[in-house]
C-alpha positions in Angstrom: 1.4 12.4 -26.9 0.7 8.8 -28.0 -1.9 6.7 -26.7 0.5 4.7 -25.0 1.7 7.8 -22.6 -2.1 8.5 -21.9 -2.6 5.2 -21.2 0.2 5.8 -18.7 -0.9 8.8 -17.4 -4.5 7.7 -16.7 -3.2 4.2 -14.8 -0.8 6.3 -12.7 -3.4 9.0 -12.0 -6.1 6.6 -11.2 -3.9 4.8 -8.5 -3.6 7.6 -6.6 -7.0 8.7 -6.5 -7.9 5.1 -5.9 -5.3 5.6 -2.9 -6.9 8.9 -1.8 -10.6 7.7 -1.7 -9.5 4.7 0.5 -7.9 6.5 2.9 -11.2 9.4 3.1 -13.7 7.1 3.7 -11.7 4.0 5.8 -10.7 6.2 8.8 -14.3 7.3 9.7 -15.7 3.9 8.5 -15.7 2.7 12.1 -17.1 6.0 13.4 -19.9 5.7 11.1 -20.8 2.0 12.0 -20.2 2.5 15.9 -21.9 5.8 16.0 -24.5 6.4 13.2 -25.8 2.7 12.7 -25.1 2.1 16.2 -23.2 -1.4 15.6 -21.0 -3.2 18.1 -17.0 -2.8 18.1 -17.0 -6.2 17.3 -19.8 -6.0 14.7 -18.1 -3.2 13.1 -14.4 -4.9 13.0 -16.0 -7.9 11.1 -17.7 -5.6 8.5 -14.4 -3.8 7.6 -12.2 -7.0 7.9 -14.5 -8.9 6.0 -13.0 -7.1 2.6 -9.5 -7.7 3.8 -10.3 -11.3 4.2 -12.2 -11.8 1.2 -9.0 -10.4 -0.4 -6.7 -12.5 1.3 -8.7 -15.8 0.3 -9.3 -14.8 -3.4 -6.7 -12.8 -4.2 -3.8 -15.4 -6.0 -6.6 -17.2 -7.8 -7.9 -13.8 -9.4 -4.4 -12.8 -9.8 -3.9 -16.3 -11.8 -6.7 -15.4 -14.0 -5.6 -12.0 -15.0 -2.6 -13.2 -16.7 -4.8 -15.1 -19.3 -8.0 -12.5 -19.5 -7.8 -8.7 -21.1 -6.7 -6.6 -18.0 -8.7 -3.8 -19.5 -11.9 -6.0 -18.6 -10.1 -6.7 -15.1 -9.8 -2.9 -14.4 -13.2 -2.1 -15.1 -14.8 -4.9 -13.2 -12.6 -3.3 -10.6 -13.8 0.2 -10.5 -17.4 -1.1 -11.2 -17.6 -3.3 -7.8 -16.0 -0.5 -6.1 -18.6 1.9 -6.9 -21.5 -0.7 -6.2 -19.8 -1.6 -3.2 -20.0 2.1 -1.9 -23.3 3.0 -2.9 -24.4 -0.1 -1.3 -22.9 1.4 1.8 -24.5 4.3 1.2 -28.3 2.6 1.3 -27.3 -0.1 3.5 -29.3 0.1 7.1 -28.5 -3.6 8.5 -25.7 -5.6 9.5 -25.8 -8.0 6.7 -26.2 -5.8 3.8 -22.6 -4.2 5.3 -21.2 -7.0 5.3 -22.2 -8.1 2.0 -20.8 -4.9 0.3 -17.7 -5.3 2.1 -17.1 -8.7 1.1 -18.1 -7.1 -2.5 -15.2 -4.8 -2.0 -12.8 -7.1 -1.4 -13.2 -8.7 -4.5 -12.8 -5.7 -6.0 -9.5 -5.0 -4.6 -8.5 -8.7 -6.0 -9.6 -7.7 -9.9 -7.2 -4.7 -9.5 -5.0 -4.6 -12.3 -3.3 -1.7 -12.7 0.1 -3.3 -11.4 0.3 -5.8 -13.7 -0.4 -3.6 -16.6 2.2 -1.5 -15.7 4.7 -4.2 -15.0 4.1 -5.4 -18.6 4.0 -2.1 -20.6 7.0 -0.3 -18.8 10.7 -1.0 -18.9 12.7 -1.7 -15.8 14.2 1.7 -16.0 10.6 3.5 -16.2 9.3 1.3 -13.1 12.2 2.2 -11.0 12.1 5.7 -11.8 8.3 5.2 -11.4 8.2 3.9 -7.8 11.0 6.5 -6.6 8.1 9.6 -7.4 4.9 7.5 -6.4 6.1 6.5 -2.6 6.1 10.2 -1.6 3.3 11.3 -3.5 1.4 8.6 -1.5 2.5 9.9 1.6 0.9 13.3 0.2 -2.4 11.4 -0.6 -2.3 9.6 2.7 -2.2 12.7 4.5 -4.7 14.6 2.7 -7.5 12.3 2.1 -8.1 11.8 5.9 -8.5 15.4 6.0 -11.0 15.3 3.4 -12.8 13.0 4.9 -13.3 15.0 8.5 -14.5 17.6 6.6 -16.9 15.6 4.6 -17.7 13.7 7.8 -18.8 16.4 10.0 -21.0 17.9 6.8 -22.6 14.8 6.5 -21.8 11.2 7.5 -22.5 9.6 4.3 -21.0 12.1 2.0 -17.9 10.1 1.4 -19.7 7.2 0.1 -21.7 8.6 -2.4 -18.5 10.8 -3.7 -16.3 7.4 -3.5 -19.4 6.1 -5.8 -18.8 8.4 -8.1 -15.1 9.1 -8.6 -14.8 4.8 -9.1 -17.7 5.1 -11.5 -15.9 7.9 -13.8 -12.4 5.7 -13.7 -14.8 2.6 -15.0 -15.7 4.5 -17.9 -12.3 6.2 -18.2 -10.8 2.9 -18.3 -12.9 1.8 -21.4 -11.9 5.2 -23.0 -8.0 5.2 -21.9 -6.8 1.6 -21.7 -5.3 -0.2 -24.8 -7.0 -3.5 -25.7 -3.8 -4.9 -26.8 -2.1 -5.3 -23.6 -0.1 -8.8 -23.3 -1.2 -11.6 -21.4 -0.1 -15.1 -21.2 -1.3 -17.4 -24.3 -0.5 -20.2 -22.5 -3.8 -21.5 -20.8 -2.6 -25.1 -19.9 -0.8 -24.1 -16.9 -3.0 -24.7 -14.0 -3.2 -22.8 -11.2 -1.7 -25.4 -8.8 1.4 -25.9 -11.2 1.3 -21.8 -11.1 1.4 -21.7 -7.1 4.3 -24.5 -6.7 6.3 -22.6 -9.4 6.3 -19.7 -7.2 6.8 -21.2 -3.9 9.6 -22.9 -5.5 11.4 -19.9 -6.6 13.1 -19.2 -3.0 14.8 -16.0 -3.8 11.3 -14.3 -4.5 9.9 -16.0 -1.3 12.6 -15.1 0.9 12.1 -11.4 -0.5 8.4 -11.5 0.5 9.1 -12.3 3.7 11.7 -10.1 4.5 9.3 -7.5 2.9 6.7 -8.6 5.7 9.2 -8.1 8.1 9.9 -4.6 6.9 6.8 -3.9 6.6 5.5 -4.3 10.0 8.1 -2.3 11.3 7.4 0.7 8.6 3.6 0.3 9.0 4.1 1.8 12.8 4.5 4.9 11.2 1.0 5.4 10.2 -0.9 3.0 12.9 1.0 3.6 15.9 3.5 6.6 15.6 0.7 9.0 16.9 0.3 7.2 20.1 3.9 7.1 20.6 4.2 10.9 20.4 0.8 11.8 22.4 2.8 9.3 25.1 5.7 11.6 25.2 3.4 14.6 25.4 3.0 16.1 22.1 0.1 17.8 21.1 -2.2 17.0 17.7 0.0 20.0 15.8 3.5 18.3 16.9 2.2 15.3 15.2 1.0 17.0 12.3 4.4 18.5 12.1 6.3 15.1 11.6 3.8 13.9 9.2 4.3 17.1 7.1 8.2 17.0 7.4 7.9 13.5 6.5 6.1 13.9 3.1 8.1 17.1 2.3 11.4 15.6 2.7 10.4 12.3 0.8 9.7 14.6 -2.2 12.8 16.2 -2.0 15.0 13.2 -1.7 13.2 12.1 -4.9 14.4 15.2 -6.4 17.7 15.3 -5.2 18.8 11.6 -5.7 16.9 10.7 -8.8 19.3 13.6 -10.4 22.4 12.7 -8.7 22.6 9.3 -7.9 23.3 6.0 -10.2 21.2 3.2 -10.1 22.4 0.8 -7.5 21.8 -3.1 -7.3 18.8 -3.7 -5.2 20.6 -5.4 -2.7 22.6 -2.3 -1.9 19.5 -0.1 -2.0 17.5 -2.1 0.4 20.4 -2.6 2.6 21.5 1.4 2.8 17.6 2.2 3.0 17.3 -0.3 6.4 20.7 1.3 7.7 19.0 5.0 7.3 15.7 4.1 8.8 17.5 2.3 12.0 19.7 5.5 12.1 16.7 7.8 12.1 14.8 5.4 14.5 17.5 5.2 17.1 17.5 8.8 17.3 14.2 8.6 19.5 16.3 6.7 22.0 19.2 9.3 22.2 17.6 12.7 23.0 14.1 14.1 24.3 11.9 14.7 21.3 11.5 18.4 20.1 10.7 20.1 16.4 14.6 20.2 15.6 14.6 16.3 16.4 11.6 15.2 14.9 13.1 16.9 11.6 16.6 15.0 11.9 14.7 11.7 12.1 12.3 12.7 9.2 15.6 13.1 7.3 16.5 10.2 8.0 13.6 8.1 7.5 12.9 9.9 4.5 15.7 9.4 2.7 15.5 5.6 3.9 12.2 5.4 2.5 13.4 6.4 -1.1 15.5 3.0 -1.0 13.1 1.0 -0.1 10.5 1.3 -3.0 11.7 -1.3 -5.7 9.3 -4.3 -5.1 7.7 -3.5 -8.4 11.1 -3.9 -10.3 11.8 -6.9 -8.0 8.7 -8.7 -9.6 9.6 -7.5 -13.3 13.3 -9.2 -12.4 11.9 -12.4 -10.8 8.6 -13.3 -12.3 8.6 -15.4 -15.4 6.7 -13.9 -18.6 3.3 -14.2 -18.3 3.0 -14.4 -14.6 3.3 -11.1 -13.5 -0.4 -11.0 -12.4 0.1 -14.0 -9.8 3.5 -12.7 -8.6 1.6 -9.3 -7.7 -1.3 -11.2 -5.8 1.8 -12.7 -3.6 3.5 -9.8 -3.4 0.0 -8.7 -1.8 0.6 -11.0 1.0 3.0 -7.9 2.4 -0.1 -6.3 3.6 -0.4 -8.8 6.3 2.2 -6.3 8.1 -0.8 -4.3 8.8 -2.2 -6.6 10.9 0.8 -7.8 12.5 2.6 -4.4 13.2 -0.2 -3.2 15.8 -0.9 -6.4 17.6 3.3 -6.6 18.1 4.6 -3.4 18.2 1.2 -2.3 19.6 1.8 -4.5 22.6 5.2 -3.2 23.2 4.2 0.2 23.0 1.7 -0.7 25.9 4.6 -1.9 28.0 7.0 0.8 27.6 7.8 3.3 24.8 11.6 2.3 24.0 10.3 -1.5 23.5 8.4 -0.2 20.9 11.4 1.9 19.5 13.5 -1.2 19.8 10.7 -3.8 18.1 11.1 -1.3 15.3 14.7 -1.5 15.1 15.2 -4.9 15.3 12.4 -5.8 12.8 14.4 -3.6 9.9 17.5 -5.2 11.1 16.2 -8.7 10.8 15.0 -7.8 7.3 18.3 -7.0 6.0 19.3 -10.7 6.4 16.4 -11.5 3.6 17.2 -9.2 1.4 20.9 -10.1 1.6 19.9 -13.5 0.5 17.2 -12.8 -1.8 18.4 -10.1 -4.1 22.2 -11.2 -4.4 22.0 -12.1 -7.9 20.0 -9.3 -9.2 
């Protein structure tokens, strides 16, 4: 196995481990701040939100820099800052220290350059395959990591902090060992940040794609953020809720294994439209019948297969971004995460009013996003 292959394996592994540690800690961070540190709910919310706010403010500028500086250094800095942040949480005893280390974790999110490195060194076909495989693995990670976090929290409220610190410290050392120094960067350094921002915003197709992605992700985020509440209002117990997410993860794996073998790659426009339609069909089943185990499996089939077709944003960046500006375009793509803030506000309010409004809201958002994908992906 050559050095490039080892680096690619490490980058993919490190990204999944990063995702796992995040979901191991964050579901219980608010509980720790509230029940152990005795902060108010608003203080806990501000501490947790500080990292996202920092990320939103600084991500484009730092991603702009990443197009001109050795990405090995950027990734190393990201993991070091993450490790310092969680070590800081472990030793923090007052509101302002938690706020500072949350701010530091937001900066570390900006420095993460795994996506840019993979964009530069992988071909379009390898990016396509990678995205299809990593999405269902992500489901498994997001499902298992909170369980590990719950066990750790029951054992010791601070245990996950020190474990996360250790994991990121190890990743920082492995970055120095396994990531190459000669990853291509943009050698034209006289392009200002403002000029590059204007170039991105003038790329109308890319901006339309990002807007469509925000709308679509607002709907898709409901699976992780709100579906448990929906199922609970329908009278489901914890086991039945877990059964849905298990089916979704398993069927996502099966869809990857089958569709990668038998499906010739389509145009991106058609993939997104098919994915949206399948997601709409799966969600519509909620309106047609009362929920049971067999109905849950049927819903999960449509949503898992639909999700398979909706995993190409990195490939879109590969096709749309000028050479040497992959980092900045990746930063702009990060604004899709706004959907995770919008979803509980918009769809959560519909769920508070009536269950059917919530389902109709998801369907409407997915259907609306098709318009944006048809326009932005028509020529690629």
